[in-house]
C-alpha positions as a printed NumPy array, in Angstrom:
array([[ 25.91 ,   2.923,  13.686],
       [ 22.886,   5.123,  13.096],
       [ 22.865,   4.626,   9.404],
       [ 22.677,   0.807,  10.186],
       [ 19.92 ,   1.106,  12.298],
       [ 18.043,   3.394,   9.887],
       [ 18.537,   0.556,   7.366],
       [ 17.419,  -2.071,   9.539],
       [ 14.356,  -0.022,  10.527],
       [ 13.248,   0.426,   6.944],
       [ 14.158,  -3.139,   6.237],
       [ 12.388,  -4.421,   9.033],
       [  9.178,  -2.321,   8.031],
       [  9.279,  -3.192,   4.306],
       [  9.49 ,  -7.021,   5.338],
       [  6.502,  -6.685,   7.776],
       [  4.235,  -4.52 ,   5.597],
       [  5.368,  -6.434,   2.383],
       [  4.408,  -9.703,   4.392],
       [  0.808,  -8.443,   5.12 ],
       [  0.32 ,  -7.052,   1.706],
       [  1.321, -10.47 ,   0.08 ],
       [ -1.083, -12.286,   2.611],
       [ -3.907,  -9.873,   1.698],
       [ -3.406,  -9.96 ,  -1.969],
       [ -2.989, -13.674,  -1.731],
       [ -6.498, -14.221,   0.049],
       [ -8.143, -11.758,  -2.4  ],
       [ -6.777, -13.62 ,  -5.243],
       [ -7.897, -16.876,  -4.129],
       [-11.424, -15.263,  -3.323],
       [-11.475, -13.858,  -6.862],
       [-10.436, -17.234,  -8.417],
       [-13.138, -19.026,  -6.433],
       [-15.504, -16.387,  -7.499],
       [-14.901, -16.974, -11.132],
       [-15.045, -20.996, -10.825],
       [-18.335, -20.606,  -9.033],
       [-19.585, -18.345, -11.831],
       [-18.549, -21.077, -14.344],
       [-20.229, -23.84 , -12.289],
       [-23.311, -21.658, -12.116],
       [-23.327, -21.646, -16.01 ],
       [-22.827, -25.339, -16.301],
       [-25.477, -26.1  , -13.722],
       [-28.247, -24.181, -15.553],
       [-27.817, -26.566, -18.289],
       [-28.968, -29.451, -16.483],
       [-31.61 , -27.434, -14.972],
       [-32.944, -27.106, -18.267],
       [-32.089, -30.304, -19.649],
       [-29.489, -29.107, -22.073],
       [-31.367, -26.104, -23.46 ],
       [-29.608, -22.907, -23.641],
       [-29.884, -21.069, -20.462],
       [-32.856, -18.631, -20.235],
       [-31.682, -15.035, -20.043],
       [-34.715, -14.301, -17.548],
       [-33.962, -17.381, -15.052],
       [-32.792, -16.06 , -11.637],
       [-30.372, -18.323,  -9.933],
       [-28.037, -17.952,  -6.791],
       [-27.386, -14.618,  -4.95 ],
       [-29.989, -12.889,  -7.188],
       [-27.575, -12.709, -10.199],
       [-29.372, -12.785, -13.609],
       [-27.747, -14.673, -16.652],
       [-26.79 , -11.049, -17.923],
       [-24.635, -10.687, -15.053],
       [-22.269, -13.106, -16.139],
       [-19.623, -12.001, -18.532],
       [-19.864, -13.087, -22.064],
       [-18.394, -16.332, -22.701],
       [-19.196, -19.348, -24.948],
       [-20.657, -22.484, -23.512],
       [-22.112, -25.648, -25.039],
       [-23.87 , -28.976, -23.831],
       [-23.253, -32.109, -25.572],
       [-25.269, -35.472, -25.382],
       [-23.728, -38.733, -25.783],
       [-25.077, -42.24 , -26.493],
       [-24.445, -45.315, -24.722],
       [-21.497, -45.865, -26.894],
       [-20.061, -42.376, -26.37 ],
       [-20.8  , -41.088, -29.551],
       [-22.033, -37.425, -30.038],
       [-25.651, -37.256, -30.511],
       [-26.196, -33.416, -30.37 ],
       [-25.199, -30.265, -28.664],
       [-26.645, -27.059, -27.861],
       [-24.419, -23.92 , -27.58 ],
       [-24.208, -20.163, -26.609],
       [-21.78 , -17.976, -28.33 ],
       [-19.784, -20.91 , -29.356],
       [-16.726, -20.081, -31.492],
       [-15.297, -23.621, -31.555],
       [-15.593, -25.995, -34.872],
       [-17.404, -29.112, -34.831],
       [-14.104, -30.98 , -34.726],
       [-13.002, -29.089, -31.774],
       [-16.114, -29.664, -30.128],
       [-15.935, -33.558, -30.733],
       [-12.422, -33.433, -29.461],
       [-13.444, -31.68 , -26.153],
       [-16.417, -34.156, -25.658],
       [-14.142, -36.977, -26.418],
       [-11.474, -35.738, -23.867],
       [-14.176, -35.027, -21.171],
       [-15.805, -38.462, -21.524],
       [-12.443, -40.183, -21.222],
       [-11.564, -38.258, -18.238],
       [-14.791, -38.76 , -16.694],
       [-14.699, -42.469, -17.089],
       [-10.888, -42.695, -15.748],
       [-11.384, -40.446, -12.687],
       [-15.012, -41.159, -11.724],
       [-15.357, -37.369, -11.261],
       [-18.156, -35.352, -12.87 ],
       [-16.251, -32.181, -13.273],
       [-12.839, -31.069, -14.166],
       [-10.857, -28.989, -16.693],
       [ -9.29 , -29.526, -19.943],
       [ -6.207, -27.604, -20.049],
       [ -5.162, -27.681, -23.533],
       [ -8.654, -26.425, -24.771],
       [ -9.114, -23.996, -21.661],
       [-12.514, -25.31 , -20.957],
       [-14.357, -26.412, -17.773],
       [-16.841, -29.21 , -17.986],
       [-19.423, -31.005, -15.954],
       [-21.039, -34.209, -16.586],
       [-24.22 , -35.854, -15.374],
       [-26.206, -38.882, -16.507],
       [-29.919, -37.857, -17.503],
       [-32.635, -39.787, -19.111],
       [-29.992, -42.427, -19.821],
       [-27.853, -40.306, -21.554],
       [-24.508, -38.743, -20.681],
       [-24.753, -34.919, -20.902],
       [-21.554, -32.857, -20.666],
       [-21.661, -29.268, -20.39 ],
       [-18.589, -26.936, -21.209],
       [-17.897, -23.454, -20.54 ],
       [-14.564, -21.545, -21.629],
       [-11.941, -20.592, -18.854],
       [-10.642, -17.612, -20.689],
       [-12.614, -15.111, -18.692],
       [-11.144, -16.798, -15.358],
       [ -7.712, -16.364, -16.715],
       [ -8.516, -12.712, -17.613],
       [ -9.844, -11.86 , -14.455],
       [ -6.708, -13.31 , -12.62 ],
       [ -4.521, -11.685, -14.879],
       [ -6.415,  -8.254, -14.241],
       [ -6.162,  -8.697, -10.597],
       [ -2.574,  -9.808, -10.374],
       [ -1.735,  -6.573, -12.885],
       [ -3.815,  -4.403, -10.243],
       [ -2.418,  -6.363,  -7.262],
       [  1.291,  -5.475,  -8.443],
       [  0.555,  -1.781,  -9.138],
       [ -1.02 ,  -1.429,  -5.884],
       [  1.521,  -3.411,  -3.921],
       [  4.462,  -1.508,  -5.568],
       [  2.898,   1.808,  -5.071],
       [  2.274,   0.967,  -1.383],
       [  5.725,  -0.345,  -0.646],
       [  7.179,   2.775,  -2.302],
       [  5.166,   5.007,  -0.166],
       [  6.025,   2.79 ,   2.719],
       [  9.668,   3.129,   1.793],
       [  9.629,   6.863,   1.706],
       [  7.596,   7.006,   4.971],
       [ 10.055,   4.55 ,   6.734],
       [ 12.867,   6.648,   5.51 ],
       [ 11.776,   9.811,   6.765],
       [ 10.406,   8.309,  10.046],
       [ 13.765,   6.478,  10.643],
       [ 15.731,   9.356,  11.372],
       [ 13.332,  10.413,  13.956],
       [ 12.997,   6.911,  15.558],
       [ 16.952,   6.529,  15.796],
       [ 17.463,   9.929,  17.034],
       [ 17.238,   8.86 ,  20.761],
       [ 19.785,   6.113,  19.988],
       [ 21.932,   8.796,  18.197],
       [ 21.827,  11.069,  20.953],
       [ 22.546,   8.274,  23.572],
       [ 25.396,   7.024,  21.369],
       [ 26.746,  10.563,  20.98 ],
       [ 26.567,  11.114,  24.664],
       [ 28.091,   7.718,  25.51 ],
       [ 31.064,   8.71 ,  23.237],
       [ 31.323,  12.264,  24.709],
       [ 31.078,  10.599,  28.256],
       [ 33.921,   8.352,  27.348],
       [ 36.08 ,  11.08 ,  25.96 ],
       [ 35.443,  13.571,  28.853],
       [ 36.229,  10.573,  31.453],
       [ 39.439,  10.07 ,  29.503],
       [ 40.353,  13.583,  29.835],
       [ 39.48 ,  13.867,  33.466],
       [ 41.418,  10.952,  34.435],
       [ 44.342,  12.159,  32.342],
       [ 45.07 ,  14.975,  34.623],
       [ 45.359,  13.361,  37.928],
       [ 47.513,  10.607,  36.311],
       [ 49.847,  13.276,  34.558],
       [ 50.396,  14.736,  38.086],
       [ 50.908,  11.161,  39.891],
       [ 53.31 ,  10.237,  37.322],
       [ 55.226,  13.418,  37.41 ],
       [ 55.198,  13.461,  41.192],
       [ 56.522,   9.812,  41.102],
       [ 59.077,  10.904,  38.933],
       [ 60.467,  13.487,  41.118],
       [ 60.597,  11.18 ,  44.14 ],
       [ 62.463,   8.45 ,  42.108],
       [ 65.022,  11.029,  41.079],
       [ 65.793,  11.65 ,  44.667],
       [ 66.   ,   7.976,  46.258],
       [ 68.227,   9.333,  48.905],
       [ 65.827,  11.697,  50.41 ],
       [ 63.447,  10.899,  53.273],
       [ 59.569,  10.948,  52.977],
       [ 59.504,  14.036,  55.16 ],
       [ 61.954,  15.865,  52.833],
       [ 59.643,  15.059,  49.722],
       [ 56.476,  15.228,  51.789],
       [ 54.748,  17.923,  49.436],
       [ 55.008,  15.407,  46.556],
       [ 53.592,  12.656,  48.531],
       [ 50.675,  14.661,  49.753],
       [ 50.122,  16.123,  46.317],
       [ 50.085,  12.714,  45.004],
       [ 47.727,  11.339,  47.601],
       [ 45.359,  14.314,  46.826],
       [ 45.181,  13.637,  43.312],
       [ 44.537,   9.775,  43.851],
       [ 41.697,  10.672,  46.323],
       [ 40.126,  13.159,  43.609],
       [ 40.564,  10.358,  40.846],
       [ 39.001,   7.779,  43.244],
       [ 35.976,  10.218,  43.807],
       [ 35.725,  10.665,  39.937],
       [ 35.707,   6.78 ,  39.393],
       [ 33.168,   6.308,  42.183],
       [ 30.949,   8.867,  40.42 ],
       [ 31.308,   7.14 ,  37.078],
       [ 30.537,   3.807,  38.519],
       [ 27.413,   4.967,  39.948],
       [ 26.275,   6.548,  36.853],
       [ 27.145,   3.32 ,  34.941],
       [ 25.245,   1.366,  37.654],
       [ 22.307,   3.707,  37.312],
       [ 22.081,   3.187,  33.558],
       [ 21.982,  -0.436,  34.314],
       [ 18.825,   0.021,  36.453],
       [ 20.41 ,  -0.133,  39.909],
       [ 17.916,  -1.509,  42.481],
       [ 16.744,   0.941,  45.134],
       [ 16.189,  -0.106,  48.702],
       [ 12.81 ,   1.504,  49.742],
       [ 11.595,   2.254,  53.157],
       [  9.161,   4.551,  54.862],
       [ 11.226,   7.753,  55.467],
       [ 10.86 ,  11.09 ,  57.145],
       [ 12.041,  13.37 ,  54.29 ],
       [ 12.091,  16.347,  56.746],
       [ 14.633,  14.672,  58.967],
       [ 16.572,  13.429,  56.069],
       [ 16.887,  17.052,  54.566],
       [ 17.449,  18.653,  58.021],
       [ 20.246,  16.274,  58.974],
       [ 22.073,  16.565,  55.685],
       [ 21.797,  20.409,  55.539],
       [ 23.03 ,  20.738,  59.026],
       [ 26.872,  19.855,  58.577],
       [ 26.737,  22.4  ,  55.837],
       [ 26.077,  25.508,  58.143],
       [ 30.008,  25.189,  59.312],
       [ 30.895,  25.222,  55.574],
       [ 28.931,  28.211,  54.946],
       [ 30.05 ,  29.929,  57.821],
       [ 33.616,  29.276,  56.94 ],
       [ 33.088,  30.884,  53.582],
       [ 31.196,  33.667,  54.648],
       [ 27.985,  32.777,  53.357],
       [ 24.398,  33.053,  54.707],
       [ 22.473,  29.743,  54.967],
       [ 18.754,  29.884,  55.807],
       [ 16.195,  26.99 ,  55.821],
       [ 12.62 ,  26.498,  56.013],
       [ 11.722,  22.75 ,  56.46 ],
       [  8.392,  21.766,  56.734],
       [  7.899,  18.957,  59.613],
       [  6.87 ,  15.186,  59.18 ],
       [  6.744,  14.778,  55.48 ],
       [  6.656,  11.01 ,  54.957],
       [  7.174,   9.092,  51.698],
       [  8.669,   5.787,  50.439],
       [ 12.024,   6.064,  49.172],
       [ 15.562,   4.934,  49.367],
       [ 17.123,   7.212,  52.136],
       [ 20.746,   6.967,  51.211],
       [ 20.023,   8.003,  47.74 ],
       [ 17.995,  11.027,  48.759],
       [ 20.521,  11.963,  51.172],
       [ 22.865,  12.081,  48.228],
       [ 20.805,  14.206,  46.507],
       [ 20.538,  16.703,  49.082],
       [ 24.173,  16.631,  49.627],
       [ 25.049,  17.154,  46.076],
       [ 22.694,  20.249,  46.126],
       [ 24.159,  21.703,  49.193],
       [ 27.613,  21.071,  48.044],
       [ 26.841,  22.588,  44.634],
       [ 25.371,  25.65 ,  46.242],
       [ 28.346,  26.146,  48.55 ],
       [ 31.044,  25.581,  46.078],
       [ 29.467,  28.075,  43.433],
       [ 27.725,  30.518,  45.586],
       [ 29.058,  34.126,  45.326],
       [ 31.074,  35.465,  48.127],
       [ 29.028,  36.762,  51.033],
       [ 26.069,  35.239,  49.002],
       [ 23.128,  33.435,  50.446],
       [ 21.993,  30.072,  50.198],
       [ 18.24 ,  29.001,  50.954],
       [ 16.779,  25.442,  51.561],
       [ 13.171,  25.023,  51.376],
       [ 11.199,  22.051,  51.82 ],
       [  7.123,  21.65 ,  51.717],
       [  4.355,  19.433,  50.749],
       [  2.436,  20.525,  47.766],
       [ -0.422,  18.093,  47.457],
       [  0.641,  14.566,  46.525],
       [  4.324,  15.812,  46.086],
       [  7.134,  16.878,  48.353],
       [  8.936,  19.898,  47.045],
       [ 12.646,  20.689,  47.837],
       [ 14.133,  23.739,  46.737],
       [ 17.92 ,  24.849,  47.093],
       [ 18.653,  28.576,  45.856],
       [ 22.071,  30.445,  45.924],
       [ 23.344,  33.423,  44.475],
       [ 25.615,  32.663,  41.371],
       [ 28.032,  34.05 ,  39.114],
       [ 26.877,  36.999,  36.945],
       [ 27.838,  35.067,  33.875],
       [ 25.249,  32.459,  34.233],
       [ 22.796,  32.799,  31.519],
       [ 19.404,  31.017,  30.949],
       [ 20.538,  28.935,  28.2  ],
       [ 23.166,  27.503,  30.514],
       [ 20.505,  25.944,  32.804],
       [ 19.465,  23.033,  30.177],
       [ 23.105,  21.761,  30.284],
       [ 23.525,  21.644,  34.088],
       [ 22.569,  18.038,  34.192],
       [ 24.661,  16.938,  31.595],
       [ 27.413,  14.697,  32.541],
       [ 30.865,  16.646,  32.98 ],
       [ 29.393,  20.012,  32.046],
       [ 30.825,  22.855,  33.748],
       [ 30.299,  26.381,  33.359],
       [ 33.655,  27.51 ,  34.485],
       [ 36.301,  24.316,  34.102],
       [ 38.927,  26.064,  35.945],
       [ 36.931,  27.157,  38.827],
       [ 35.49 ,  23.453,  39.079],
       [ 38.834,  21.815,  38.909],
       [ 39.956,  24.436,  41.696],
       [ 36.831,  23.38 ,  43.755],
       [ 37.275,  19.574,  43.012],
       [ 34.134,  19.119,  40.795],
       [ 33.896,  17.223,  37.72 ],
       [ 30.671,  18.078,  36.452],
       [ 28.768,  14.617,  37.499],
       [ 27.175,  15.611,  40.856],
       [ 24.057,  17.085,  39.31 ],
       [ 23.76 ,  14.207,  36.805],
       [ 23.725,  11.754,  39.551],
       [ 21.131,  13.729,  41.478],
       [ 18.906,  13.884,  38.19 ],
       [ 19.479,  10.115,  37.833],
       [ 18.154,   9.386,  41.478],
       [ 15.29 ,  11.765,  41.513],
       [ 14.188,   9.859,  38.333],
       [ 14.475,   6.683,  39.771],
       [ 12.087,   7.731,  42.366],
       [  9.784,   8.964,  39.553],
       [ 10.351,  12.551,  40.583],
       [ 11.844,  15.629,  38.73 ],
       [ 14.558,  17.994,  39.157],
       [ 14.849,  21.464,  37.313],
       [ 16.998,  24.294,  37.534],
       [ 15.825,  28.038,  37.069],
       [ 16.957,  31.684,  37.442],
       [ 14.793,  33.166,  39.924],
       [ 16.156,  36.79 ,  39.779],
       [ 19.439,  38.25 ,  38.433],
       [ 22.187,  36.273,  39.995],
       [ 20.144,  33.733,  41.761],
       [ 19.825,  30.058,  40.62 ],
       [ 17.286,  27.577,  42.144],
       [ 17.   ,  23.89 ,  42.119],
       [ 13.708,  22.204,  42.417],
       [ 13.343,  18.548,  43.351],
       [  9.568,  17.143,  43.273],
       [  9.122,  13.743,  44.575],
       [  5.804,  11.715,  44.773],
       [  4.471,  11.047,  48.32 ],
       [  2.368,   7.96 ,  47.262],
       [  3.181,   4.603,  45.536],
       [  6.609,   5.532,  44.889],
       [  7.534,   1.637,  45.629],
       [  4.659,   0.456,  43.627],
       [  5.6  ,   2.288,  40.482],
       [  8.958,   0.961,  40.547],
       [  7.889,  -2.596,  40.81 ],
       [  5.518,  -1.964,  37.989],
       [  8.388,  -1.105,  35.831],
       [ 10.569,  -4.177,  36.75 ]])
């Protein structure tokens, strides 16, 4: 998939830049051609300014360009009588025979008479002409077009070389950039595949247990429910765990699809306090010490239900993985325009600094056996991170000292709702 994306990225870049280069070179080509035609027209006009005489080298004309500024090319001016016969002609650098000159004059005169246009080109002779009536005679000035062709040929060669070099450089740059551009997509795709694989694995275990229990029950059709109660209870427990896993997976899927939050003005202090309070009995039963320092009356715009879920996840995580006879601390304060919630607990000695970066990954568990024993699937912190980020906040994990981990949540007090509306 990523290879296909890289190819598409390179192709789109090449097409876009190639189109731009084509338009630019086409515009420059038209401008160059028109400039050459204008130069030829100036040469022709000078014959009539001097009434057929060879243009003077000292004559200044147009945009302050001297005759010497024009590339060397042959030109001549023919005078025709009323019958169309050649009377005389003057030339500059002429390399044509008289027969060719007469042929050119005759062809130009016929074209002027048939088209009623005073200027044009003779393709077969590579000449450009201009005809005017002066003193009762028809004067036709000619200039060669080979210089026009040569200039355009030089331009096309230069444009081809520059365009080819530019496209080659662009291809190399696009090829190098493509790996960087598709890296987030590649990472997301890998995470998605890992998520599906982990979800399948996690669902496989309870399903296996349920199928085994069902098989045992079916093998004893004469027994009552009370006689087989432990298998029924075990099946129910596995079904409840599986429902919890499916609910968490569904929430993450909805979050990825930009689940809308329900904002209201809430008292974060009350939300944290009321959510932490039920965990005091849980901590007491496990022999843990739970202390809290909650600053009063911290107000903000947020989805109350979602923030309660964040606090519940952090408290549940702290109670589950705190060391025996350990300590849990909950701290809430206002730090400028931010609300700062910190939940810390003593953790297993095996926890390392490098483990922290993976804690918010889906299905990540430091001790899988212990997590399964406590009913965890490694989705809680991923859900908490998703909720906090939806509120334009941040959540981090850090090791405060040996054997103590702290989770810090920062939420903006102002304009949370407006920021979300601006992103929709």
